[in-house]
C-alpha positions in Angstrom: -9.7 -5.7 -16.4 -8.9 -2.9 -13.9 -11.5 -1.2 -12.0 -12.2 2.5 -12.3 -10.6 3.3 -9.0 -7.3 1.8 -10.3 -7.6 3.6 -13.6 -8.2 6.9 -11.9 -5.2 6.3 -9.6 -3.0 5.5 -12.6 -4.2 8.7 -14.3 -3.3 10.7 -11.3 0.1 9.2 -10.9 0.9 9.7 -14.7 -0.2 13.3 -14.4 1.8 14.1 -11.3 5.3 13.0 -12.2 5.0 9.2 -12.5 7.9 7.4 -10.9 7.6 5.2 -7.8 6.0 6.0 -4.4 6.1 5.0 -0.9 2.6 4.6 0.3 1.2 5.1 3.7 -2.4 4.0 4.0 -4.5 5.0 7.0 -7.8 3.2 7.3 -10.8 4.4 9.5 -12.9 1.9 11.5 -15.3 1.0 8.8 -13.2 1.2 5.7 -13.7 -1.1 2.9 -11.4 -2.0 0.0 -12.7 -3.5 -3.2 -11.2 -6.9 -4.0 -9.7 -5.7 -7.3 -7.8 -3.0 -5.5 -6.4 -5.5 -3.0 -5.3 -7.7 -5.9 -3.7 -4.8 -7.7 -2.0 -3.6 -4.6 -0.3 -6.9 -4.1 0.7 -7.4 -7.8 4.1 -6.1 -8.6 3.5 -6.3 -12.4 0.2 -4.4 -12.1 1.3 -2.0 -9.4 4.5 -0.8 -10.9 4.4 2.6 -9.1 5.0 1.4 -5.5 8.3 0.8 -3.6 6.6 0.0 -0.3 3.3 0.1 1.6 2.7 1.0 5.2 -0.8 0.1 6.4 -2.0 2.1 9.6 -4.9 0.4 11.3 -7.0 1.1 14.4 -8.4 -2.2 15.7 -8.0 -5.8 16.1 -10.5 -6.5 13.4 -8.5 -4.6 11.0 -5.3 -6.4 12.0 -7.0 -9.7 11.3 -8.0 -8.5 7.9 -4.6 -7.0 7.0 -2.9 -10.2 8.3 -5.2 -12.2 5.9 -4.3 -9.8 3.1 -0.7 -10.1 3.6 -0.8 -14.0 3.8 -3.2 -14.5 0.9 -2.0 -11.8 -1.5 1.6 -11.9 -0.6 2.6 -8.5 -1.9 6.0 -8.4 -3.8 7.0 -5.0 -2.3 7.9 -4.4 1.4 4.5 -4.1 3.2 4.0 -3.7 7.0 1.2 -3.0 9.3 1.2 -0.3 12.1 -1.0 0.9 14.8 0.7 4.4 14.8 1.0 6.7 11.8 4.3 8.1 13.2 5.8 4.5 13.2 4.5 4.0 9.6 6.2 7.2 8.5 9.4 6.3 10.2 9.5 2.9 8.6 8.7 4.5 5.2 11.5 6.9 5.6 13.9 3.9 6.3 12.6 2.3 3.1 13.3 5.5 1.1 16.9 5.7 2.4 17.5 2.0 1.7 16.4 2.5 -1.9 18.4 5.6 -2.3 21.6 3.7 -1.5 21.0 1.1 -4.1 
C-alpha cells in the first residue's frame, strides 16, 4: 500500500505531462523522509517516473544516512550524492544527454 505522499506525487506527475523525470533532491539539516518514500524511490517498478536521482546534502550525518540508503535500498536508476547543488545539476544534465542519445 502506498502512502498519501506517494499518491499525491503520482497525481501531480500524471496531471503535469507524465513521462520521466530527472530528480534533484536538496535536503535541509533536519529533513526526514518516510520509510515508504525511501522504498518507493529505490523501486524501479514502483517509481516508473524517474530516470535518475541526484541527492544534495549538507552534512556528514546526511552523508551517512544517504550512503546507508544507497547500500540498503540499491536504487535501480542512477543515483548520486552531492554536497553542491550546481554539481548535482551538472550530473543530471549529463544523465539527460546520455538518455537522449539512446
